[in-house]
C-alpha positions in Angstrom: 55.9 -125.6 -0.2 57.2 -121.9 -0.2 54.7 -120.0 2.5 52.4 -118.2 -0.3 52.2 -121.2 -1.5 50.6 -122.8 1.6 48.3 -120.0 2.2 47.0 -120.1 -0.8 46.2 -123.5 -0.5 44.2 -122.4 3.0 42.5 -119.7 1.0 41.4 -122.3 -1.9 40.3 -124.4 1.3 38.0 -121.8 2.5 36.8 -121.2 -0.7 36.0 -125.0 -0.7 33.6 -124.1 1.9 31.4 -121.5 0.1 30.6 -124.5 -2.8 27.2 -124.3 -1.8 26.1 -121.2 -0.9 27.2 -118.3 -3.1 25.5 -118.8 -6.3 25.5 -116.6 -8.9 28.7 -115.6 -7.3 32.1 -117.2 -7.8 33.1 -119.4 -4.8 36.1 -117.1 -2.9 38.4 -117.4 -0.1 40.6 -115.1 2.0 43.6 -115.4 4.3 45.1 -112.5 5.3 48.8 -112.7 7.0 50.8 -110.3 9.0 54.7 -109.4 7.8 55.9 -112.4 10.0 53.7 -114.4 8.5 50.8 -115.2 10.8 47.3 -115.7 9.6 45.2 -112.9 11.6 42.3 -113.3 9.6 40.2 -115.3 7.1 36.9 -115.8 5.5 34.8 -117.2 2.4 32.2 -116.0 0.1 28.6 -115.6 1.9 25.1 -115.6 0.0 24.4 -113.2 -2.9 24.5 -110.2 -1.6 26.3 -110.7 1.5 29.8 -110.5 2.7 32.8 -111.6 -0.1 35.5 -113.6 1.3 37.8 -110.1 2.0 35.1 -108.6 3.5 35.0 -111.7 6.1 38.8 -111.6 6.5 38.8 -108.4 7.2 35.9 -108.7 9.9 37.5 -112.1 11.3 41.1 -110.1 11.8 39.1 -107.1 13.6 37.1 -109.5 15.6 40.9 -111.1 17.1 42.3 -107.6 17.7 44.6 -107.7 14.9 45.4 -104.0 12.8 46.1 -105.2 9.4 47.9 -102.1 7.7 51.1 -103.8 6.2 49.6 -107.4 5.7 49.0 -109.5 2.7 45.9 -110.5 2.0 45.5 -114.1 0.0 42.8 -114.6 -1.9 41.7 -116.8 -5.1 39.8 -114.5 -7.2 40.9 -110.9 -8.6 39.1 -109.0 -5.3 36.0 -107.0 -7.1 36.1 -103.6 -8.3 32.3 -102.7 -9.1 29.1 -102.0 -7.1 27.0 -104.9 -7.3 25.0 -106.1 -4.8 28.3 -105.5 -2.6 30.9 -102.9 -2.3 33.8 -103.3 -3.8 36.3 -105.5 -2.2 39.4 -103.8 -3.7 38.3 -100.3 -2.2 37.8 -102.3 1.5 41.7 -103.7 1.4 42.7 -100.2 0.3 40.8 -98.7 3.3 42.5 -101.3 5.8 45.9 -100.5 4.4 46.7 -103.7 3.5 50.1 -103.6 1.3 50.2 -106.5 -0.8 47.5 -108.8 -2.4 48.5 -112.3 -3.9 45.2 -113.4 -6.0 44.8 -117.0 -7.5 43.6 -115.6 -11.3 42.0 -112.6 -12.8 38.3 -112.3 -12.8 36.4 -113.1 -16.1 33.7 -110.9 -15.0 34.3 -108.2 -17.7 33.1 -105.3 -15.4 36.0 -106.3 -12.8 38.5 -107.7 -15.4 41.8 -106.4 -14.5 40.0 -103.5 -13.2 40.7 -104.4 -9.6 44.2 -105.8 -10.0 44.5 -101.8 -11.5 42.8 -99.8 -8.6 44.8 -101.9 -6.0 48.5 -101.0 -7.6 47.1 -97.2 -7.8 46.6 -97.3 -4.4 50.4 -98.2 -3.8 49.4 -101.9 -2.9 51.9 -104.2 -4.7 49.8 -107.3 -6.6 50.9 -110.8 -7.8 48.9 -113.3 -9.1 50.0 -116.3 -6.8 49.6 -120.4 -7.3 46.5 -122.0 -7.3 44.9 -120.8 -10.6 43.8 -123.5 -12.0 42.2 -124.8 -8.4 40.3 -121.5 -8.5 39.3 -122.0 -11.9 38.1 -125.7 -11.6 36.2 -124.3 -8.5 34.2 -121.4 -10.4 34.1 -123.7 -13.7 30.1 -122.4 -14.4 31.2 -118.9 -12.7 34.3 -118.5 -16.1 31.8 -120.4 -18.3 29.2 -117.8 -17.8 31.3 -115.3 -18.1 33.3 -116.4 -21.0 31.0 -118.5 -22.7 27.7 -116.9 -22.3 26.5 -120.5 -20.9 26.0 -122.6 -17.9 28.5 -125.5 -17.3 26.4 -128.4 -18.3 27.3 -131.5 -16.0 25.7 -134.5 -17.1 24.4 -137.2 -14.3 23.9 -141.0 -15.8 23.6 -144.1 -13.6 23.6 -147.4 -14.9 24.9 -151.4 -15.0 28.4 -152.0 -16.1 27.0 -152.6 -19.4 25.3 -149.3 -19.6 21.5 -149.5 -19.1 20.2 -147.4 -16.8 16.8 -148.7 -16.5 15.0 -152.2 -17.4 12.7 -152.6 -20.3 9.9 -151.7 -18.4 11.5 -149.0 -17.3 12.1 -150.1 -13.5 15.3 -148.1 -12.3 15.0 -148.0 -8.7 17.4 -148.7 -7.4 20.4 -149.5 -9.9 23.6 -148.3 -7.8 24.3 -148.0 -3.8 23.1 -145.6 -1.2 26.3 -144.5 -1.2 26.3 -143.4 -4.7 22.9 -141.7 -4.2 23.9 -139.5 -2.2 27.3 -138.8 -4.1 24.4 -137.7 -7.0 22.2 -135.7 -4.2 26.0 -133.5 -3.4 26.6 -133.0 -7.1 23.0 -131.7 -6.8 23.7 -129.8 -4.3 26.5 -127.6 -6.0 24.6 -126.8 -9.2 22.7 -123.2 -9.0 19.8 -125.9 -11.7 18.6 -129.4 -12.0 17.7 -129.9 -15.6 15.2 -132.2 -16.7 12.9 -133.7 -19.5 9.2 -134.5 -19.5 9.2 -137.5 -20.1 11.0 -138.5 -16.2 8.8 -136.2 -14.8 5.7 -138.2 -16.7 7.4 -141.6 -16.2 8.4 -140.9 -12.4 7.1 -138.1 -10.8 10.1 -136.8 -9.2 11.2 -133.8 -6.9 14.5 -133.6 -8.2 15.5 -131.7 -4.6 18.5 -132.3 -2.8 17.4 -135.0 0.6 20.6 -137.0 0.9 23.3 -134.5 1.8 22.6 -131.8 4.1 22.4 -128.3 2.3 21.5 -124.7 2.8 19.6 -124.1 -0.3 17.8 -126.3 -3.1 18.6 -125.4 -6.4 16.4 -123.8 -8.7 14.8 -126.4 -11.5 14.6 -126.2 -15.0 12.2 -128.1 -17.0 12.4 -129.0 -20.9 8.3 -129.2 -21.6 7.6 -128.7 -25.1 4.1 -129.0 -24.9 3.4 -127.9 -21.8 2.2 -131.4 -20.3 3.2 -130.7 -16.5 1.0 -131.6 -14.4 -0.2 -129.4 -12.0 -0.1 -131.7 -9.3 3.5 -132.8 -10.1 5.9 -133.6 -7.2 8.3 -130.9 -8.5 6.4 -128.2 -7.6 8.1 -126.9 -3.9 7.5 -123.6 -1.5 10.7 -121.4 -2.4 12.2 -123.1 -5.3 12.4 -121.5 -8.5 10.9 -123.7 -11.5 11.8 -122.8 -15.0 9.5 -124.5 -18.2 10.8 -124.2 -21.2 8.6 -124.6 -24.3 7.6 -124.9 -27.5 4.3 -125.1 -28.5 2.2 -121.7 -26.9 -0.9 -122.7 -24.4 -1.9 -119.4 -23.2 -4.4 -121.4 -20.6 -1.4 -124.2 -19.2 0.7 -121.8 -19.0 -1.3 -118.8 -16.7 -2.2 -122.7 -14.4 1.5 -123.7 -14.4 2.7 -119.7 -13.4 -0.5 -119.9 -11.1 1.6 -122.6 -9.3 4.9 -120.3 -9.3 6.5 -121.4 -12.1 7.9 -119.5 -14.9 7.2 -120.5 -18.3 10.1 -119.7 -21.4 9.0 -120.0 -24.8 11.7 -120.5 -27.0 10.8 -122.9 -30.5 13.2 -124.5 -33.1 12.5 -125.1 -36.2 11.3 -128.5 -35.5 9.0 -127.6 -33.0 10.8 -128.7 -30.1 12.8 -126.2 -27.3 15.8 -125.1 -28.8 18.0 -125.9 -26.0 20.9 -123.8 -27.3 18.6 -120.9 -26.9 17.6 -122.6 -23.1 21.7 -122.3 -22.1 22.1 -119.4 -23.0 18.5 -117.8 -21.6 19.5 -119.5 -18.6 23.5 -117.9 -18.0 21.4 -114.3 -18.6 19.3 -115.3 -15.3 22.6 -116.5 -13.8 22.8 -119.8 -13.6 26.4 -121.1 -13.3 26.4 -124.7 -13.0 23.9 -126.8 -14.7 23.3 -130.5 -13.4 21.0 -132.8 -15.9 19.3 -135.6 -14.6 16.6 -136.7 -17.8 16.0 -139.9 -20.1 18.0 -140.9 -22.6 15.4 -138.8 -25.5 16.5 -135.3 -23.6 20.4 -136.7 -22.8 20.7 -137.6 -26.3 19.6 -134.3 -27.4 21.5 -132.4 -25.4 25.4 -134.7 -26.6 24.0 -134.7 -30.1 24.0 -130.6 -30.0 27.6 -130.6 -28.4 26.0 -129.1 -25.2 27.6 -130.9 -22.4 30.8 -130.2 -20.7 31.0 -133.1 -18.5 29.6 -136.3 -17.5 29.3 -137.5 -13.7 28.2 -141.5 -14.5 27.8 -144.2 -11.5 28.7 -147.7 -12.7 27.2 -150.6 -10.5 28.7 -154.1 -10.8 25.8 -155.5 -12.2 24.7 -157.0 -16.1 20.9 -156.0 -17.0 21.2 -157.2 -20.6 18.2 -155.8 -22.8 17.1 -152.3 -20.8 17.3 -148.5 -21.7 20.5 -146.6 -22.5 21.8 -143.9 -21.0 21.9 -141.6 -24.1 19.7 -141.8 -27.4 21.7 -140.7 -30.4 23.1 -141.4 -33.6 24.0 -143.5 -35.2 26.8 -142.8 -35.9 28.9 -143.7 -39.6 32.5 -143.6 -38.2 34.0 -144.1 -34.7 35.9 -140.6 -35.5 32.3 -139.4 -34.6 32.1 -140.5 -31.0 32.2 -137.9 -28.5 35.7 -137.6 -27.1 36.2 -137.6 -23.6 39.1 -137.3 -20.9 38.7 -138.7 -17.7 39.1 -136.7 -14.8 38.4 -138.8 -11.6 37.6 -142.1 -10.5 36.0 -143.2 -7.6 34.2 -146.2 -5.6 31.1 -145.3 -3.5 30.6 -148.5 -1.9 30.4 -151.0 -4.2 29.4 -148.9 -7.5 32.1 -147.0 -9.1 32.0 -143.1 -10.3 33.5 -141.7 -13.2 34.5 -137.6 -13.6 34.7 -137.7 -17.4 34.8 -134.0 -20.0 34.6 -133.7 -23.2 38.0 -133.3 -24.3 38.7 -129.4 -24.9 35.7 -128.6 -23.4 37.1 -126.0 -20.5 39.4 -124.2 -22.9 37.3 -121.2 -22.6 
């Protein structure tokens, strides 16, 4: 493998270390190499408002007594060129004397797109787009979705028996899968900007919908679809410090005030049928800087999201057991022809204890 590809892979590995912390910013890694190829600085993007990958790599080089004059920066995303929560990274690279920048892919943010590269070139820095574009984009699929589609990347988690049942007829579902699968599910929760569920799940199970089974530096926000504002004021989902967005369709001033007193934000978004306008909800979530939305809901809300074409990806855990009559994964249809089925592409499979995890993506959904 060429040296540039190896160094970009190292930068991508650094970017992956920022998986749980950068929201709503992209996950970015940076490696600085001296002209002889020696790595003299490396870093990855920190929490929003803190240093980006390039700044961390420059600081790392300085902390080890290395000059970066004439060096090459390998970065997994185009260096930013605008003043946001932090200053422009391209200016920091220019000021440090970097001679060459190899970036995996351009930044989809309209405030940056191409401008970071242009500013670097104007300063006499050689700019190349190198290997790792697909990996960088995949790591930041939610950020690309929000910037280019103005909606989050919607990932639906499903847990079922081999015959596709998520619960017994009486509603019992704990536990269909093993502890290993449940912990993995919490890891997917942890990487999301927000977890989405519905009022039916809240009333039936009173879940917390937080991350508990894996270590995490933050809790994702919680989004609840509750058309008639039926959320109990003593529900377990109310957690200090966690953002809670409740989307409703029916105005109820007293209940809204009570929920907001508990720390929730209530958004009224009715559609023509008196339900929450789910497509409008996704656009609103994007405006609130939600990149990845992780869905854990019941078959009715799951079915509505699928029927409206709003789900991009499925993470399905299948247990090696048969339940027979029970509750399904999603309620939509009936379809009149197999050609109307949602076409999926298998992205990966993995064994987690006795259970099988399948990641499947709606065909063509990631082309944007």
